[in-house]
N, C-alpha and C positions, 0 to 999 in steps of 0.2 A: 503495498498500500505507501501511495503518495504521502497522502495527509490520514490523521489520527485524529477525532478530534472525541474530545470527554467530556459528557453534560453531565453533571452531581443532579439529581431530583429530588425531590420531595413535596407532596401537596398540592402540587404545578401542572398535572396533565393537561386543562385548557393551554397550560403557554405552554407548556413545550410541544404538542403537538403543534405550534406554528413554529420553534426552533427545531422541529424535525424536518419540517415542509423545507426553510431555508439551507440547513446542509445538503441532502436527499436531490432538490433542484440544483446544487453546482454539476451533478453530472449528467446532467442533461442537454444533446444537442439543441440548440437555437435557431436550428432548420434544416433543412434535408442533404445539404451538404458539409454539416457542420459535422467533427469526428471530434467524440469528447476524448482526451487523452488521459487525465485523472483517475487516481480512482479514491477513494473514499472510505473507510472505515468512522461509523456512527455509535460510540461506544456508551451506553445509558447507565450511567449505576444510581439506579430506586432505592428509596430509603423505604422499602414495601410502604406505597404510594395506597389505599384506600383505590379500588381499580384497576389496580397497573395489570394486571394480569387479561381485562377485559381489554382495555389497551396497550395491551404487549398486540394482542393474536390482529387487532386494528390496526395498527401501524403497520407490522409487519405484510399485510395481506397488501398495505395500503403500500411501502414501499420494499418489494421485493426484493433479496440477493440480485447483482448482476456481474459484470466481472468489472465493473467500473466501481460498486456501489454494495457495500456490508452495513448492515443495524443492526447491530448487539445490546439486548439489555441485559444490564447484572443486578439483580432485585435480592437485597437481604441489607438487616441492621447496618449500620458506621457508627462513627462517633465527630460522624456534622460531616460537611461539605468538602473540605481539604478532604480531610478522609475518603471520600465518594471521590473525587478528582484522582490519589494519588493508586486504587484498584483501579481505574479504566487507564492513569500512565501505564501502571504494569502490565496494564495486557497491551497495548498499545504495540500496534507491527509499522506503521507509517516513518517514517521519513521527516518529514514534518509534524509536530504535534501542535495543540491548542485544548485551552477548553472553552465552552460554551454556554454558559446560565441558561433555567428556563427560562428567563423573564428577556436575554437577549437572544438574536437572528442577523444572521451573513446577507449582506446586500448581495445586491444583485451580479454574477462573475468575480468575486471575491477571493479566492480559492488562486482563480486560473492567473489573474493580478500575484497573488503571493507565490504561489509557486514559479512564474518567473523572472519576482524582484527575488528571490533568494537563489533561484539559477543565477542572474548576476549577481548575487552580492555574495561568493562562493565562501567566505572570509568569516561571515556573519553567524552567532551563532543565536543570536531571540532579534525579531522583527517586530517591529510597533507600527498599530497604522491606525487611523484617529475612528470616531464612533457619531451616531447621531442619537442620540436624545432624544425621545417620543412619550404622547402618553398612552393612555389603556387601548384609544381607540385608533393607535397609529399615527395620533397628528405628533406636528412636528413642536421640539420644546428646544433644545438648541445643538449646538456641533462644538463638538469638545475635540480637542488637536495632542496629538501626543510629542512630548518630550520628552527624551534621553532618562533617562531617572536619575536622580543624587543623590548617594549618601546620607549628606547628615539631613536635607531636607526633607526625606522619605523617611527616618529617626523622627525628626523631631514636629514637623508636621503633619506626618502618622494619615497624610493624603498622596498619591500616586499623580505623577505626572503624565501615567499611561493607563493604560485600561484591560481590562481581561480578555473584553472581546475582541480586542485590536490585537491581541498579541499571540504571537506564533514562536514555534523554534526545533533547532533541528535534533533529533530524540537520542543524536548520538554523544550532544552538549549537554547537554540534558537530564534525562531521565536513563540512559545505562551510565551517567556519573553518581545517582544516588541524590539527586538536588531535587527532591519532592516539599510538595507542603508541611504545614510543620501546622500540627490536630488538632495542638495547644489550645493553638489560637485560634475563636472561633468569629469571629467579623474581619477582621484586618493581617488574614494570612498572606493576602496579594503582597500587599506589602512588605512582611516580612521572608518570602519567597526572595521579590527581589531585590528582596540587601542581601543575602544565599547568594541571588547571582552576580551581584556587583564585587561580593566578598570572592567570588570563585573567579574573577578577570572576563568573561566568557562578555566578547567581541558584542556587542550592540549596533544595531539603525533602522530608521525612521522609513514608513512606510508613505506617508506625506499623501495619503487619503484614506478615503471613507472606506472603511471594511464591516462595519459590523452598525445595528440599533440596541438600542436599551430602551428599555421602560422602567420611565422614572415613578418611584412613588417613594411617598413619606414613612410609607408601613419597610421600609427595605431595610436589610439587616442593617445598611451601615450609617441609618438614619436611629436607629435603635441606642440606647446607652448603654449594652454591650459593647459596642462600638469606641463609645468616646472614652470607656475605661478602659480600653486597650491601645487607645491610639495615647492613654495619656503612660502609660508602660513602655509603648514604644519611645515616646519623647522621655520618660524619665533612664531609659537604657541607655541612652546618647553620650556622647564622651562629653563633661562641663562645655569645652570649648562651643562646640556645637547648640547647644542650646543656650548662649551667650550669643551666639552669631544666629540665630534663628532667623531675627527677618531677615539679615544681609544676609541668609540663601534663598528664604522667601523671595526678596524679589530679585534675584537674579534667577530663580526659575521662570518668574513672569516675563522677565528678557527673553530668555530663551522661548520659551511660546509664542511671544512678542514675533520673536527672528525666525520661527519657525510656520510661521500667518496664524495666528491660533484666534487669531484678534481680527480679521479682515477676514474673514469665508466670502468667498463668492458666491451666487447665486448656485441655485441645482436643484436636481430631484433623487428621490428613492425611492425603490420601492418595494415591501416586504408586506408580507401576512399578515392579517390584520383577526380576532374572534368572529367579524363582519365576514369576510370572505378569508375564508380557514381555506380556498384550494387553491387560489393563484395569486402573486403579489398586488398591492392597490398600489399605483401611484399615491406619490404626494413630491407636489413644485414647491420649495422654498423662491418666494425671489428678492427674501431680506433676511437671509441666518443672523445669526446672531451668536454669540461665544457665551452667552450670561446664566448661566446655570441658577434654577430656579428661585429664589431668595436670596440670591447675589445681589 
């Protein structure tokens, strides 16, 4: 397989269906003349959601295995989202790996672009793309531009300058070296994982293109009190000089985002699956895009 995509799942089967659809159609030819050369396995690690068995049967019938695509379910208890991701990554066979949450989708032809980008950048271990943030109905909220992560800023802010839905990495550089997520973290495990990759001195790069969508919700894990507690713990683990200089590293992160074009997004459109139209992508035009996070 060229790609292994892991999705941790628990009690979000309506969103999981849309997520699966967005991965499955990455290997669909867009015209009769076009041949798809991608090979994708999608590993769903579900923590025994109610109705998962009937859902698995329905999805397996809707998206049967082909020479280019395989949908696999691993159903069983886990110690949280990051433990589920680790289980999927240990099962992965693809050259390029990623994880995609239930409330996230790949944009049309995203994996084609990622495949070509990694072929052009053979020395890069981890690549980061941009994302589009939407509402529950697929409506546009904002764009978010990835910036290469920096250790002190990641530790002291607790916030990442990159996004899990737009992150891809070579299996031999990460999984085969045992650089897994720490399941002791329940909300900011992504930040801790990125710090581990930085410590391992992996080479990182920016793909400078929207690759995925993310559904914004005030009820998401990152908004809960557990996340605030873990961010503080991560902050307190930083060297004292890093904590003192945190305003400087925050300023530099914003400057790098400005240099990456994160504050001047051009008009665009995107297509995603929605609850109202789960069988095909719905197109959304964005004549006046913004970078502003809701409430910021």
